[in-house]
NUZAFI-626440 format. One line per field, with one value per residue (C-alpha): residue number from 0; residue in one letter; x, y negated, z. Coordinates in steps of 0.25 Angstrom, whole numbers, plus 5000, padded with zeros to 4 digits. Layout:
BEGIN
n <- NUM | ...
res <- A | ...
x <- X | ...
y <- Y | ...
z <- Z | ...
END
This chain:
BEGIN
n <- 0 | 1 | 2 | 3 | 4 | 5 | 6 | 7 | 8 | 9 | 10 | 11 | 12 | 13 | 14 | 15 | 16 | 17 | 18 | 19 | 20 | 21 | 22 | 23 | 24 | 25 | 26 | 27 | 28 | 29 | 30 | 31 | 32 | 33 | 34 | 35 | 36 | 37 | 38 | 39 | 40 | 41 | 42 | 43 | 44 | 45 | 46 | 47 | 48 | 49 | 50 | 51 | 52 | 53 | 54 | 55 | 56 | 57 | 58 | 59 | 60 | 61 | 62 | 63 | 64 | 65 | 66 | 67 | 68 | 69 | 70 | 71 | 72 | 73 | 74 | 75 | 76 | 77 | 78 | 79 | 80 | 81 | 82 | 83 | 84 | 85 | 86 | 87 | 88 | 89 | 90 | 91 | 92 | 93 | 94 | 95 | 96 | 97 | 98 | 99 | 100 | 101 | 102 | 103 | 104 | 105 | 106 | 107 | 108 | 109 | 110 | 111 | 112 | 113 | 114 | 115 | 116 | 117 | 118 | 119 | 120 | 121 | 122 | 123 | 124 | 125 | 126 | 127 | 128 | 129 | 130 | 131 | 132 | 133 | 134 | 135 | 136 | 137 | 138 | 139 | 140 | 141 | 142 | 143 | 144 | 145 | 146 | 147 | 148 | 149 | 150 | 151 | 152 | 153 | 154 | 155 | 156 | 157 | 158 | 159 | 160 | 161 | 162 | 163 | 164 | 165 | 166 | 167 | 168 | 169 | 170 | 171 | 172 | 173 | 174 | 175 | 176 | 177 | 178 | 179 | 180 | 181 | 182 | 183 | 184 | 185 | 186 | 187 | 188 | 189 | 190 | 191 | 192 | 193 | 194 | 195 | 196 | 197 | 198 | 199 | 200 | 201 | 202 | 203 | 204 | 205 | 206 | 207 | 208 | 209 | 210 | 211 | 212 | 213 | 214 | 215 | 216 | 217 | 218 | 219 | 220 | 221 | 222 | 223 | 224 | 225 | 226 | 227 | 228 | 229 | 230 | 231 | 232 | 233 | 234 | 235 | 236 | 237 | 238 | 239 | 240 | 241 | 242 | 243 | 244 | 245 | 246 | 247 | 248 | 249 | 250 | 251 | 252 | 253 | 254 | 255 | 256 | 257 | 258 | 259 | 260 | 261 | 262 | 263 | 264 | 265 | 266 | 267 | 268 | 269 | 270 | 271 | 272 | 273 | 274 | 275 | 276 | 277 | 278 | 279 | 280 | 281 | 282 | 283 | 284 | 285 | 286 | 287 | 288 | 289 | 290 | 291 | 292 | 293 | 294 | 295 | 296 | 297 | 298 | 299 | 300 | 301 | 302 | 303 | 304 | 305 | 306 | 307 | 308 | 309 | 310 | 311 | 312 | 313 | 314 | 315 | 316 | 317 | 318 | 319 | 320 | 321 | 322 | 323 | 324 | 325 | 326 | 327 | 328 | 329 | 330 | 331 | 332 | 333 | 334 | 335 | 336 | 337 | 338 | 339 | 340 | 341 | 342 | 343 | 344 | 345 | 346
res <- M | I | D | I | K | S | M | E | Y | D | D | V | I | E | Y | M | T | S | I | G | E | K | P | F | R | G | K | Q | L | F | Q | W | M | H | V | H | K | V | A | S | I | D | D | M | T | N | L | S | K | D | M | R | H | K | L | Q | E | N | C | I | Y | T | S | L | T | Q | V | D | C | Q | I | S | K | E | D | G | T | R | K | Y | L | F | A | L | S | D | G | N | V | V | E | S | V | L | M | R | Y | K | H | G | N | S | V | C | V | S | S | Q | V | G | C | R | M | G | C | R | F | C | A | S | T | L | D | G | L | E | R | N | L | T | P | A | E | I | L | D | Q | I | Y | S | I | E | R | D | T | G | E | K | V | S | N | V | V | V | M | G | T | G | E | P | M | D | N | F | D | N | I | V | T | F | I | K | L | L | S | D | E | R | G | A | N | L | S | Q | R | N | I | T | V | S | T | C | G | I | V | P | K | M | K | E | L | A | S | Y | H | F | Q | I | T | L | A | L | S | L | H | A | P | N | Q | A | K | R | L | E | L | M | P | V | A | N | K | Y | D | I | N | E | A | V | D | A | C | R | Y | Y | F | K | E | T | G | R | R | I | T | F | E | Y | S | L | V | A | G | V | N | D | S | D | T | D | A | A | E | L | A | E | L | I | K | G | I | N | C | H | V | N | L | I | P | V | N | P | I | K | E | R | N | Y | V | Q | S | S | N | E | A | V | H | A | F | K | N | K | L | E | K | Y | G | I | N | V | T | I | R | R | E | M | G | R | D | I | D | G | A | C | G | Q | L | R | R | K | H | I | S | K | E | Q | K | G | D
x <- 5006 | 5016 | 5012 | 5018 | 5015 | 5021 | 5035 | 5046 | 5052 | 5064 | 5054 | 5045 | 5056 | 5061 | 5047 | 5045 | 5059 | 5055 | 5043 | 5051 | 5049 | 5059 | 5063 | 5057 | 5044 | 5045 | 5048 | 5036 | 5027 | 5032 | 5029 | 5015 | 5013 | 5020 | 5021 | 5008 | 5001 | 4992 | 4980 | 4982 | 4992 | 4983 | 4987 | 5001 | 5000 | 5015 | 5016 | 5011 | 4998 | 5006 | 5014 | 5002 | 4995 | 5007 | 5008 | 4993 | 4995 | 5006 | 5005 | 4996 | 4994 | 4988 | 4978 | 4968 | 4953 | 4947 | 4935 | 4931 | 4937 | 4931 | 4935 | 4935 | 4926 | 4935 | 4949 | 4948 | 4955 | 4952 | 4951 | 4952 | 4948 | 4955 | 4952 | 4964 | 4964 | 4960 | 4948 | 4954 | 4953 | 4963 | 4962 | 4970 | 4968 | 4972 | 4974 | 4977 | 4986 | 4992 | 5006 | 4999 | 4991 | 4994 | 4989 | 4988 | 4989 | 4986 | 4996 | 4988 | 4974 | 4969 | 4980 | 4983 | 4990 | 4977 | 4979 | 4967 | 4962 | 4964 | 4953 | 4963 | 4966 | 4952 | 4951 | 4965 | 4975 | 4971 | 4984 | 4996 | 4995 | 5005 | 5014 | 5005 | 4992 | 4998 | 5004 | 4991 | 4983 | 4991 | 4991 | 4976 | 4973 | 4982 | 4975 | 4961 | 4965 | 4974 | 4983 | 4997 | 5000 | 5012 | 5012 | 5009 | 5006 | 5005 | 4995 | 4983 | 4978 | 4988 | 5002 | 5013 | 5024 | 5015 | 5016 | 5031 | 5037 | 5025 | 5026 | 5041 | 5038 | 5027 | 5036 | 5047 | 5036 | 5029 | 5043 | 5050 | 5054 | 5051 | 5037 | 5027 | 5039 | 5033 | 5044 | 5046 | 5045 | 5030 | 5027 | 5023 | 5022 | 5015 | 5016 | 5010 | 5024 | 5029 | 5043 | 5052 | 5045 | 5047 | 5062 | 5063 | 5056 | 5067 | 5077 | 5072 | 5075 | 5063 | 5060 | 5046 | 5039 | 5037 | 5024 | 5022 | 5008 | 5011 | 4998 | 5002 | 5013 | 5016 | 5016 | 5004 | 4995 | 5000 | 4997 | 4982 | 4982 | 4991 | 4993 | 5007 | 5012 | 5011 | 5022 | 5030 | 5032 | 5029 | 5044 | 5049 | 5040 | 5045 | 5059 | 5057 | 5053 | 5066 | 5073 | 5065 | 5070 | 5084 | 5084 | 5077 | 5077 | 5062 | 5054 | 5044 | 5029 | 5021 | 5006 | 4998 | 4983 | 4977 | 4966 | 4958 | 4961 | 4971 | 4984 | 4981 | 4985 | 4996 | 5003 | 5002 | 5008 | 5020 | 5022 | 5022 | 5032 | 5041 | 5040 | 5044 | 5054 | 5066 | 5060 | 5060 | 5045 | 5031 | 5019 | 5006 | 4994 | 4981 | 4968 | 4963 | 4953 | 4941 | 4936 | 4923 | 4930 | 4938 | 4934 | 4946 | 4942 | 4950 | 4958 | 4952 | 4958 | 4963 | 4969 | 4976 | 4982 | 4986 | 4993 | 5000 | 5004 | 5010 | 5019 | 5024 | 5028 | 5037 | 5043 | 5036 | 5032 | 5017 | 5005 | 4990 | 4986 | 4976 | 4963 | 4960 | 4948 | 4941 | 4927 | 4931 | 4935 | 4948 | 4955 | 4963 | 4954 | 4940 | 4936 | 4941 | 4933 | 4921 | 4923 | 4925 | 4913 | 4904 | 4910 | 4906 | 4892 | 4891 | 4888
y <- 5100 | 5089 | 5075 | 5070 | 5055 | 5054 | 5059 | 5049 | 5048 | 5058 | 5068 | 5067 | 5070 | 5081 | 5087 | 5086 | 5093 | 5104 | 5108 | 5108 | 5094 | 5085 | 5073 | 5063 | 5069 | 5066 | 5051 | 5051 | 5057 | 5047 | 5035 | 5041 | 5041 | 5028 | 5019 | 5022 | 5026 | 5036 | 5042 | 5056 | 5066 | 5067 | 5052 | 5056 | 5056 | 5059 | 5071 | 5084 | 5091 | 5102 | 5094 | 5086 | 5099 | 5104 | 5091 | 5092 | 5107 | 5104 | 5089 | 5080 | 5067 | 5057 | 5048 | 5041 | 5040 | 5026 | 5027 | 5013 | 4999 | 4987 | 4973 | 4960 | 4949 | 4940 | 4943 | 4955 | 4964 | 4978 | 4989 | 5003 | 5016 | 5028 | 5043 | 5052 | 5067 | 5072 | 5063 | 5053 | 5038 | 5026 | 5011 | 5002 | 4987 | 4979 | 4964 | 4954 | 4943 | 4932 | 4940 | 4953 | 4965 | 4971 | 4984 | 4989 | 5004 | 5014 | 5024 | 5033 | 5038 | 5032 | 5028 | 5032 | 5019 | 5014 | 4999 | 4992 | 4983 | 4993 | 5001 | 5011 | 5018 | 5020 | 5034 | 5038 | 5044 | 5054 | 5056 | 5049 | 5045 | 5051 | 5041 | 5044 | 5041 | 5027 | 5024 | 5028 | 5018 | 5007 | 5015 | 5017 | 5002 | 4999 | 5009 | 5003 | 4988 | 4989 | 4980 | 4981 | 4981 | 4973 | 4974 | 4986 | 4985 | 4998 | 4992 | 5000 | 5012 | 5019 | 5016 | 5018 | 5021 | 5033 | 5038 | 5034 | 5044 | 5043 | 5027 | 5028 | 5037 | 5027 | 5015 | 5022 | 5026 | 5013 | 5006 | 5016 | 5008 | 5020 | 5020 | 5010 | 5001 | 4991 | 4983 | 4987 | 4972 | 4973 | 4984 | 4982 | 4993 | 4990 | 4997 | 4996 | 4998 | 5012 | 5008 | 5020 | 5021 | 5006 | 5008 | 5020 | 5012 | 5002 | 5013 | 5014 | 5000 | 4998 | 4983 | 4984 | 4975 | 4981 | 4975 | 4978 | 4977 | 4969 | 4963 | 4959 | 4950 | 4959 | 4974 | 4972 | 4967 | 4976 | 4988 | 4983 | 4983 | 4994 | 5007 | 5009 | 4999 | 5010 | 5017 | 5006 | 4993 | 4980 | 4976 | 4989 | 4987 | 4973 | 4977 | 4988 | 4977 | 4970 | 4983 | 4984 | 4970 | 4973 | 4985 | 4980 | 4965 | 4965 | 4955 | 4961 | 4958 | 4958 | 4960 | 4954 | 4956 | 4944 | 4948 | 4937 | 4936 | 4948 | 4944 | 4930 | 4920 | 4909 | 4918 | 4930 | 4922 | 4917 | 4932 | 4937 | 4927 | 4930 | 4945 | 4944 | 4933 | 4934 | 4945 | 4942 | 4943 | 4939 | 4940 | 4943 | 4938 | 4947 | 4942 | 4956 | 4963 | 4966 | 4981 | 4985 | 4996 | 4985 | 4972 | 4964 | 4950 | 4943 | 4930 | 4917 | 4910 | 4899 | 4909 | 4916 | 4903 | 4899 | 4912 | 4910 | 4896 | 4900 | 4911 | 4901 | 4891 | 4903 | 4904 | 4917 | 4919 | 4922 | 4923 | 4926 | 4938 | 4935 | 4943 | 4952 | 4960 | 4956 | 4959 | 4973 | 4981 | 4975 | 4980 | 4993 | 5005 | 4999 | 5004 | 5018 | 5018 | 5014 | 5025 | 5036 | 5031 | 5032 | 5046 | 5050 | 5045 | 5052 | 5039
z <- 4962 | 4960 | 4963 | 4950 | 4952 | 4966 | 4960 | 4958 | 4944 | 4945 | 4952 | 4940 | 4930 | 4939 | 4939 | 4924 | 4921 | 4932 | 4923 | 4911 | 4905 | 4900 | 4910 | 4900 | 4903 | 4917 | 4914 | 4905 | 4916 | 4926 | 4916 | 4914 | 4929 | 4933 | 4921 | 4913 | 4927 | 4920 | 4927 | 4923 | 4917 | 4904 | 4901 | 4899 | 4884 | 4881 | 4889 | 4882 | 4886 | 4892 | 4900 | 4905 | 4908 | 4916 | 4924 | 4927 | 4932 | 4941 | 4946 | 4953 | 4946 | 4955 | 4949 | 4958 | 4956 | 4957 | 4967 | 4969 | 4965 | 4972 | 4965 | 4973 | 4968 | 4975 | 4969 | 4960 | 4970 | 4967 | 4978 | 4973 | 4980 | 4974 | 4976 | 4978 | 4973 | 4986 | 4988 | 4997 | 4993 | 4994 | 4991 | 4983 | 4980 | 4968 | 4971 | 4960 | 4963 | 4954 | 4955 | 4950 | 4954 | 4968 | 4972 | 4987 | 4988 | 4999 | 5004 | 5012 | 5012 | 5026 | 5036 | 5050 | 5055 | 5062 | 5060 | 5066 | 5055 | 5043 | 5037 | 5031 | 5044 | 5049 | 5044 | 5047 | 5037 | 5026 | 5019 | 5012 | 4997 | 4988 | 4980 | 4967 | 4975 | 4980 | 4966 | 4958 | 4966 | 4958 | 4945 | 4946 | 4949 | 4937 | 4928 | 4933 | 4931 | 4919 | 4927 | 4932 | 4947 | 4951 | 4967 | 4976 | 4991 | 4999 | 5009 | 5007 | 5015 | 5023 | 5029 | 5018 | 5028 | 5033 | 5019 | 5017 | 5007 | 4997 | 4998 | 4995 | 4983 | 4979 | 4979 | 4971 | 4960 | 4960 | 4958 | 4949 | 4936 | 4928 | 4933 | 4939 | 4941 | 4951 | 4958 | 4972 | 4976 | 4972 | 4982 | 4996 | 5006 | 5019 | 5033 | 5046 | 5052 | 5052 | 5056 | 5052 | 5038 | 5036 | 5038 | 5029 | 5018 | 5020 | 5017 | 5002 | 5000 | 4991 | 4987 | 4992 | 5002 | 5016 | 5023 | 5037 | 5042 | 5055 | 5059 | 5073 | 5079 | 5091 | 5095 | 5104 | 5093 | 5083 | 5092 | 5092 | 5077 | 5072 | 5079 | 5072 | 5082 | 5093 | 5085 | 5079 | 5087 | 5079 | 5081 | 5075 | 5063 | 5061 | 5063 | 5052 | 5043 | 5046 | 5043 | 5030 | 5025 | 5029 | 5021 | 5008 | 5008 | 5006 | 5013 | 5023 | 5023 | 5036 | 5035 | 5045 | 5046 | 5054 | 5063 | 5070 | 5085 | 5084 | 5077 | 5071 | 5082 | 5082 | 5092 | 5083 | 5072 | 5081 | 5086 | 5072 | 5067 | 5078 | 5075 | 5061 | 5062 | 5053 | 5044 | 5029 | 5028 | 5024 | 5032 | 5025 | 5033 | 5031 | 5036 | 5041 | 5032 | 5042 | 5042 | 5048 | 5057 | 5064 | 5071 | 5067 | 5061 | 5051 | 5055 | 5051 | 5039 | 5049 | 5058 | 5046 | 5041 | 5055 | 5056 | 5043 | 5046 | 5060 | 5053 | 5043 | 5054 | 5059 | 5045 | 5041 | 5027 | 5027 | 5017 | 5019 | 5011 | 5001 | 5004 | 4992 | 4990 | 5003 | 4996 | 4993 | 5005 | 5004 | 5017 | 5017 | 5018 | 5017 | 5003 | 5007 | 5020 | 5012 | 5002 | 5013 | 5021 | 5008 | 5006 | 5020 | 5019 | 5005 | 4998
END
């Protein structure tokens, strides 16, 4: 079976001509999938019944099923749980800002990176998501709300650089002007620091933002929090960011989760400033989202602001991430874990 929604424009045209259809039919199909973002082949009304039947017989048409949607009473953030065709589930989050709607998508079912403060990784990796499964998280949310998504961050469950080829195709499809046509400047891809793939991503010269989940000011502390540091030293990961900027001209984002008593002291701030000195970057401070399986405590409001002020004194561009959806299992992986736990208990 052909995964039609994961195919790039030229491949869709080629496929349609290979089954005896005119190229313009391929263009129509691509538009139905990525402009109109329809939920099924049956909705493609200007394709003949015979052609729709042929596509249904020979193609997989990815369309996610909404299992749950929690809506924050505090800020309207919507946390979705979607079922995939094989019964696995993934999370996505819609956040409404003044500048538009932002969706955070997952790139894998589970994760094998083992970051200590993340619920996504507790059950390990099930499998990679296809480009269509990543895309349809956005399309499903747009269908559900009737609202356009203007920013996409690949920061949900999974490590995007561990699903590299599918992420590259996803970026191409999402930004294709003949399809969804989202500006690459409005796409952010996060990584915990898989250095060779960060460099490979730079070679595509996309205009997306690369975000490194740094979370520590030195190698020793990063090893405590992030097992990936065993393979790629903190300095290697930061150097890969320098390389990415050199190749693309795109400012780097450093994600830094503040954990009380672990990485939030004045000394930590000074070390972090020294580590990233000279990089065209922006630091996003994230008060860590506590999860019941770990004993990490969120830094106090005072400690967060003191850390921010210290970085600013060193000339670092820094913001504190606004906490969204804290009342609805906002942290990555929490809603999925709750669902799996219920299923196992037979609730």
